[in-house]
Every structure is written in C-alpha cells, then in structure tokens.
C-alpha positions in Angstrom: -6.0 23.4 1.0 -9.3 21.9 1.1 -11.4 22.3 4.3 -11.8 18.6 5.8 -13.8 20.1 8.6 -17.0 18.2 7.6 -15.1 15.1 7.5 -13.9 15.5 10.9 -17.0 16.4 12.0 -18.9 13.3 10.8 -16.0 11.2 12.4 -16.7 12.5 15.6 -20.4 11.6 15.8 -18.5 7.6 16.2 -19.5 7.2 19.9 -15.8 6.2 20.7 -13.6 8.6 22.9 -10.2 7.8 21.0 -12.1 9.3 17.6 -12.6 12.8 19.4 -9.5 13.8 19.4 -8.1 15.6 15.9 -4.8 13.9 15.3 -6.8 10.5 15.5 -9.5 11.8 13.0 -6.8 12.4 10.6 -5.6 9.4 10.9 -8.8 7.9 10.4 -9.7 9.8 7.4 -5.9 8.8 5.6 -6.6 5.0 6.5 -10.6 5.3 4.7 -8.2 6.6 1.9 -5.6 4.4 2.0 -7.2 0.8 2.8 -9.4 0.6 -0.6 -6.6 1.9 -2.7 -4.5 -1.0 -1.1 -7.1 -3.6 -1.3 -8.0 -2.9 -4.8 -4.3 -2.6 -5.9 -3.7 -5.9 -3.5 -6.0 -8.2 -5.6 -4.3 -6.6 -8.9 -1.1 -7.5 -7.1 -1.9 -11.2 -6.3 -3.8 -11.7 -9.8 -1.0 -10.8 -11.4 1.7 -12.4 -9.3 3.8 -9.1 -8.5 3.8 -9.6 -4.4 7.3 -9.4 -5.1 7.7 -6.1 -6.9 5.2 -4.1 -4.1 8.0 -5.9 -1.4 10.6 -4.1 -3.7 9.0 -1.0 -3.7 7.8 -0.8 -0.1 11.7 -1.9 1.0 12.9 1.3 -1.6 10.9 3.7 1.2 14.1 2.7 3.4 16.3 4.2 0.9 14.3 7.3 0.0 14.2 8.5 3.6 17.9 7.7 3.8 18.6 9.6 0.4 16.5 12.3 1.9 18.4 12.6 4.9 21.4 12.9 3.0 20.0 15.6 0.8 18.6 17.5 3.4 15.3 17.2 1.7 11.8 15.9 4.0 11.5 12.4 4.2 7.8 12.7 3.6 9.1 13.9 -0.1 11.9 12.1 -0.9 10.1 8.6 0.1 7.5 8.6 -2.6 9.6 10.4 -5.0 12.1 7.9 -4.9 9.6 5.0 -4.7 7.8 6.3 -7.8 11.5 6.1 -9.3 12.5 2.8 -8.4 8.7 1.3 -9.7 9.4 3.0 -12.9 12.8 1.8 -13.1 11.8 -1.7 -12.5 9.6 -2.0 -15.2 12.2 -0.3 -17.6 14.7 -2.9 -17.3 12.2 -5.6 -17.3 11.4 -4.5 -20.6 15.0 -4.0 -21.9 16.4 -6.9 -20.8 16.2 -10.5 -21.2 16.0 -11.5 -17.8 13.1 -12.5 -15.6 11.3 -10.2 -13.8 11.8 -11.9 -10.5 15.6 -11.2 -10.8 15.2 -7.9 -12.1 13.4 -7.4 -9.0 15.6 -8.9 -6.8 18.4 -6.7 -8.1 16.9 -3.6 -7.6 15.9 -5.0 -4.1 19.3 -5.5 -3.0 20.4 -1.9 -4.3 17.9 0.0 -2.7 18.2 -1.7 0.5 22.2 -1.6 0.3 21.8 2.0 -0.3 20.0 3.0 2.5 21.8 1.1 5.1 25.0 2.4 3.3 23.6 5.9 4.2 22.3 5.0 7.6 26.0 3.7 8.8 27.6 7.4 7.6 25.0 9.3 9.1 25.0 8.4 13.1 21.9 10.1 13.9 20.1 8.7 11.0 18.9 5.8 12.5 16.8 7.6 14.9 14.8 9.3 12.0 14.5 6.0 10.6 12.7 4.2 13.1 9.3 5.6 12.4 9.3 4.7 8.6 10.3 0.9 9.7 6.8 1.0 12.0 4.8 3.4 10.7 3.2 6.4 12.2 -0.2 7.3 10.5 -1.0 9.8 13.9 1.3 12.3 12.3 0.1 12.8 9.1 -0.8 16.5 8.0 -3.6 18.2 6.1 -1.4 18.7 3.2 -0.5 15.0 2.9 -4.6 14.5 3.4 -5.1 16.8 0.2 -2.4 14.6 -1.9 -4.0 11.4 -0.8 -7.5 12.8 -1.9 -6.0 13.4 -5.2 -4.0 10.2 -5.4 -7.4 8.4 -4.5 -9.7 10.1 -7.0 -6.9 9.3 -10.0 -6.7 5.4 -9.0 -10.1 5.2 -8.9 -10.5 6.5 -12.8 -7.6 4.6 -13.6 -9.2 1.3 -12.2 -12.7 2.3 -14.4 -11.0 2.9 -17.5 -8.0 0.4 -17.4 -8.7 -2.8 -15.5 -9.7 -4.9 -18.2 -7.0 -3.3 -20.4 -4.5 -4.2 -17.6 -5.9 -7.6 -16.6 -5.3 -8.4 -20.7 -1.9 -7.0 -20.8 -0.8 -9.3 -17.5 -2.3 -12.0 -19.1 -0.6 -11.8 -22.8 1.1 -8.7 -23.6 1.4 -9.9 -27.2 -2.4 -10.2 -27.8 -2.5 -6.9 -25.8 -0.6 -5.3 -28.5 -2.6 -7.1 -31.3 -5.8 -5.3 -29.5 -4.5 -2.0 -29.7 -3.4 -1.8 -25.9 -0.7 0.5 -25.2 1.5 -2.3 -23.2 4.1 -0.1 -22.3 1.9 2.9 -21.1 -0.1 0.5 -18.9 2.6 -1.1 -17.6 4.6 2.3 -16.5 1.4 3.6 -15.0 0.5 0.7 -13.1 3.7 0.5 -11.6 3.7 4.2 -10.7 0.5 4.1 -9.0 1.2 1.0 -7.1 4.5 2.7 -5.9 2.8 5.6 -4.5 0.5 3.7 -2.9 2.9 1.7 -1.2 4.7 4.6 -0.4 2.1 6.5 1.7 1.0 2.8 3.2 4.3 3.0 4.4 3.3 5.8 6.8 0.5 3.7 8.0 2.0 0.5 8.5 5.8 1.0 8.3 8.5 -0.6 5.5 8.0 -4.0 7.4 4.4 -4.4 7.3 3.4 -2.8 3.8 3.1 -5.8 1.8 0.9 -7.3 4.1 -1.7 -4.3 3.4 -1.9 -5.0 0.0 -1.9 -8.8 0.3 -3.7 -9.9 3.3 -6.9 -8.3 2.5 -7.1 -9.5 -1.2 -5.5 -13.0 -0.2 -9.0 -12.9 2.3 -11.1 -12.0 -0.1 -9.8 -15.0 -2.7 -10.8 -17.2 0.0 -14.4 -15.8 0.8 -15.5 -14.8 -2.9 -17.1 -16.8 -5.6 -16.4 -14.4 -8.5 -13.8 -11.9 -9.8 -16.0 -9.1 -8.9 -16.6 -10.4 -5.5 -13.1 -10.3 -4.8 -12.7 -6.9 -5.2 -16.1 -5.9 -2.5 -14.3 -8.6 -0.2 -11.1 -7.0 0.2 -12.2 -3.5 0.3 -14.3 -4.5 3.5 -11.4 -6.7 5.0 -9.3 -3.5 4.3 -11.6 -1.0 5.4 -12.9 -2.6 8.8 -9.5 -3.8 9.5 -7.9 -0.4 9.4 -10.8 1.0 11.5 -10.8 -1.6 14.0 -7.0 -1.8 13.8 -6.5 2.1 14.6 -9.1 2.1 17.3 -7.9 -1.0 19.3 -4.3 0.3 19.2 -5.8 3.8 20.9 -6.8 2.0 23.9 -5.3 2.3 27.2 -5.4 -1.0 27.9 -3.4 -2.2 24.7 -1.4 0.4 23.4 -0.1 -1.3 20.6 1.7 0.1 17.4 -1.4 1.1 15.1 -0.1 -0.1 12.0 0.8 -3.5 13.4 -2.8 -3.8 15.0 -4.2 -3.1 11.8 -2.2 -6.3 10.3 -2.8 -8.0 13.0 -6.8 -7.5 12.7 -6.3 -8.4 8.9 -4.4 -11.8 9.7 -7.3 -12.4 11.8 -10.3 -11.8 9.0 -7.6 -14.2 6.9 -7.6 -16.8 9.8 -11.2 -16.9 9.5 -11.8 -17.0 5.9 -9.4 -20.2 5.9 -12.6 -21.7 7.8 -15.3 -20.8 6.0 -12.8 -21.7 2.7 -12.4 -25.1 4.3 -16.1 -25.8 5.1 -17.2 -24.7 1.2 -14.5 -27.4 -0.1 -16.2 -29.8 2.2 -19.7 -29.4 1.0 -18.5 -29.2 -2.8 
C-alpha cells in the first residue's frame, strides 16, 4: 500500500481548520485525482456527444450496488465492476446492431435502473444502504480506493497522451479512422471502459443523481471560455479542480453543512453562470 502521508502533510499546510482532519485530507486528495479525470473526459463526452452514455453509466451504479447487496459482495467492488460491464455492453450492442446509439443507450439505461429498483424493492433493508450512493459520500473513501484512483489517473493520462488524436478521428469518422489504420473497436472499448470507471468513482463523490454534472458542467463552462480546443481542456481542468476544492471546503463549514457532492456541483454551476456572462460579452464585441 502506498504511503500517502507526505500528501496529507502538504494538504494540512493549507490554513483551513477543516483540512486538518485526516478524512478531509483523504477526501480532498481523492477529489484532486477525480476532478481532472472527470474534466478531461467531460470535454470528450461533449465533443463526441456522449452525455447520455455517461448518464446511463452513472445510473448503472444503482444496479451495481443492488447486485452487490444481493450477492453479499461489497458495493464498492460490485459498483465499478458492473459499471465497466455496462459500458462495454453498450459499445458491443452498438457495434453489432443497426439501432442508433441513443436507442441502445436508452434500452440499457432502462434495464439497469429497473434491475436496481427490483432488487431494492425485494430486499427491505437495502434502501437505506442505497441512499449514500444516491447522494455521494467522498468523506468515507479509504486508502485502498485512493491507491486504485492513483493507478486509474496514471492510466488515463497515458491513454490521453497516446490516443487522443486517434479517438477524435474515431468519433468524427470511424470509416476514415479505419482507413488510416486505427483499430476502431479497440479504442471504442477502451474509452467506454475508462469512462465507466471514472463515472463509478465519481458516484462516490457526488452520487448517482449528480454524476453526469461532474463531467458536463466543467466542460460546458470551458467551451464558453476557451478560444481553442487546447484551451477548452485547460479551462475544464481549472473549473473542475477549483469546484472540487471550494465545494468540499464550503460543505464542511458550520454555517453551511451541506452535502459535499451537491456543493461541488453548485460551485461548478456558478462557474458556468459566470462563463455565460463572459461568452455573451465576447459575442457583443465580435
């Protein structure tokens, strides 16, 4: 198990009382790993018009938790595994059928939500266990989960550096990508798998109800503020990271005491509102 003590010491140097507690340090560290991943993938989700896909993956967390409760498997394990399965299944059905992407995603979305509700309705005590996954609870993250997040962060960074142009070509024109020697199926499956894993971990931070917003809001804000594709990535990172930090700190204040996930998303929405003003003034000048 990696030793994260130096990171906790560094976080404790921030002159805020709430960040002197270990569970808050772990939560902030997790958010500093999750927010950049969600922000980068959010840009691609918007550019590739896959918001509905991420929403379906997010809601599959509900069924993954229900399945874990049914099989006596820890929900923290069953949730990402089931989400990974759903993401790959959506890509597989899209590739093997003549149905539109929205139709396939809609069917899978309906199936996983209905399955989760069926399990919860059968198991009387399951509803209480499901509540924390609906609203998110980043404060309960463990060091084992942090270690996995670090691995996922490294893998996603390598994936983006190596494959962004290939993935963009696949999204724009799969036939042309295939003609240029790009293995279309491989890249589609890899992107779906990574997106599913990031979404599943994001559920811990903001919950099933708000997980899509964690991807979409920073990226949409970045589109309003950026003047180039590269700028959109950097703006999305800035909005995602600052929203995570400010939202977590505000939620811990005695005068507020709100859910950390909801406060993070509200902070990101404030960024978006400000970006609308900036974009409006820019259009007036042009």
